[in-house]
N, C-alpha and C positions, 0 to 999 in steps of 0.2 A: 356285160359283154354281148355283142351283136350275135345274131344267129349264124352269120357267115364266119365270124371269128371262132365260135364254138365248134362249127363243122371242121374248120381248118385244124384246130387243136385235136379234135377227135381222130382225124386222119393221121396226125403226126405222132400219135401215142407211142407207136413202136420204135420210132426213130429219134424221138425227143431226147432221151437220156444220153445218147452218144454225143449230142451236139450242145447240151446245156451247160457249157463251161461257165458262163457268167452267172447263171442261176445257182450253180453250186457255190460260187463265191459269195453271192448274196445270202444264201442259206447259212453259210458259216458266219457271215456278218451278223445276221439276226440272232444266231446262237450266243454271240457275245453281248447282246443287248437284252437278254431275258431278265425279267424281274427276279429279285433275290429269293422270293418265296416260291416253293414248288406248287404249281397249279393242280387242283384236283380235276377240274374240267377245262379242257382246251378246245377251241374251235379254230381250225385252219381253213382259210379262205383261198380257193384256187390251188389245191394241193398238187395239180399236175400229175406227174408220175411218182410223187412221194419222196422227192429229194429231201425236203425239209421235214416231212412227216417222220421219216426214219430217224433223223437226228433227235426230234422231239420225243419219240417213243423210247429211245435209248436214254435220254436225259431224265425223263419222267416216267419210269417203268410202272409206278404205282398209280399214275394218273390215267384218266380216260380222255382220248383224243377223238374228236369228230372232224374228219377231213372231208370238205365238200369241194366240188368242182362242177362248173356248168357245161363241161364237155364230157358227154357220156363215155367216149372212148378212153378218156383218162381214168375215169372211175373203174371201168372194166379192166384196164391195164393193172391198176393198183390191186383190185380184187384178186387177180391171177398171180401177181408178182410178189406181194407183201403178205402172204398168208401167215407168216411167222409173227407179224405184229398183232398180237391178240388183244392189245388195248386200244386198237384203232377201229373206228367205225367209218367206212367209206360211204359217202352219200352223193348222189347226183342232184345238185341243187346250186342255185346262185345265192349270194348273200342277201340280195334284195327280196328273195322269196323264202328265206330261212326263218323258221319259227321254232326257237329253242324250247325244249321241254322244261329246262331250268337254266338260269343264267350261268355264264362261264366266268372262270377266274382270269383266263387269258384268251384273247382273240388275236390271231397272228396271220400274216400273209406275206408270201415271198414272190416278188416280181409278178404280181397278178392284178393289183388294184388299179394300175394305170389303164387297164381295159374297161374299167367300170365307168360308163358314161351315162348320166352325169355322176361325178364322184360323190356329190352331196347325198344322193339317195343311199349309196352304199355306206357312207359314214353314219347316217342316221340308223341304219340297220345294225351296224357294228356297235353303236352305243346301246341299242336294245338287246344285243347279245350278251352284254356284260352285267354283272351285279355291281352295285356301288363299290368303288374301290378296285374294280376289275381293270386289268391292264390290256392295252392294245399296242402291238408292235407290227411294223410293216416296212418292207422295202418296195419302193415304186421307182420305175424309170421316169426321169424328168427331162425337160428340154436340154438339148445337147446330146442326147442319146442317138447314136448312129449319125452324128453330125456330118461325117465324111460322105456318107451315102446320100443324106438329104441335100447337102450342098451340091453334089454331083447331079442329082436329079433336078434341082432348081436351075442349074446352068443349062442343062440339056433341054428340059421341058418346063420353062418358067411359068407357063400358064396352066400347069396340071399339078398343083400341090395336093398333098393328102387332105382328106376331108376334115380331119381332126389333128391336133398337135398335142404333144406331151405337156403336162403342167410345168410351168416354171416354179422355182422355189417360192416366189411371191404368191402365185395363184394357188399353189398347194397349201401354203400357210393360211391364205384367206379362206379356202374351203374348210380347213380344219377349224379355224376360228369361228366360222359360221355354223359349225356343227355343235351338237351337245357335248362333244368330247373336250377334255382339257388337255392341251398340248404340254408335254413334259420337255421334249426336245425334237429338233429336226436337224440331222447331220447329213451333209452331202459327201459323196465319194465318187471318184473317177476310176473306172475299171477299163482296161484295154485288152482286147484279144487281137491276135495276128492271124492272117490268112494268106495263103499263097497268091490269091488274086481276088478281085471283087466278085468275079463269077463264083468262086468257091465260097465267099461270104454269103451270097444270095442262095446258094445251094443249102448252106447250113441253116439260114433263116427259114427256108421252105421246110426243111426237115424238122424244125421246131414248131411249125404251124404259125410263124410270125408274119406271114406275107398276106394275111387276110384282114378285113375290117377297116374302119375309117382312119386308123393311124397309118395305114399303108396305101389304101386305095384313093385315087382321085375321082373325078367325075366319070372317068372311063379308065379301063385297064391300059397299061403301057403296052406299046407294040414291041415286037421282037427287035425291030431296028432301034427303037428308043432305048431298050434295055442294053443293047450292045454298045450304043453311044455312051450311056451312063457308066457302064463298067469300064469302058476304055478310058473315059475321063478320070474315073476313080483311080485306076491303076497308074495312069500317067501323073496325076497330081499328088497322090499321097504315098507313092512308093517309098519304103524305108531302105536304109543302106543294105539290109540283108535280102532285099528283093521282095519281102512280104508287104502287105498293106495292113494298116491298123483299123480296128473297129472300136470306137470309143463309146462307152456307156456311162451316162451320168445318173446316179441313183440317190434317192433320199431315204434315209433311215429314220423312221418316225416312231416316237414313243409318246403315248397318250394314255389317259385314264378316264374312266367314268367316275366323276367326283361325286 
């Protein structure tokens, strides 16, 4: 995760929870894909405000969970908000810099690893975080996420694309295949939220800290006039019968192991 993205997430720590509708859904999706055995030691990458962490702590009350995030504001929020989770150790750290004291049974990540650029570096670190037979589970946003917004942006400012794009299913599979991990499955899901307007969607994205970094920024910032044109095009083109606009998220649910 870039320094600017980390700063954006830190600033959004207090407002993130109220807006993280999709992240709640992906956390629930991850809980349905857990390995059958109960892990003694779990590492959560990109814990954010602890949406998944709380579910894991309830599911595995006898296990030890280390929850890391590279945004210090998120860790501070969790320290202050989840003091009842006595089996969780919150740590300010990125997976690329993580040095486990002992291998984990499970390494898991909810809607965070698409910010890891390049992904291969993170996958190698994830492999190193597991003991042989240890399990890896993650949900990542993939290409097609916020397609309505990206299409509107391309129409209005075609020469100012984001610096980076989400992985496609094929490129994600290739990255996993080139890592030391063994893929068990990759399942894709489409999730949709509705907002009163494109302007309201952008407000929600800012409140989640999602408007920073190379997946959002082009070679320069969008002007106020360009943003107004983008939201107007979005509202006009994608309006639903009920007057709302959709925001589509394409996600990949990954299961892998250290063989």
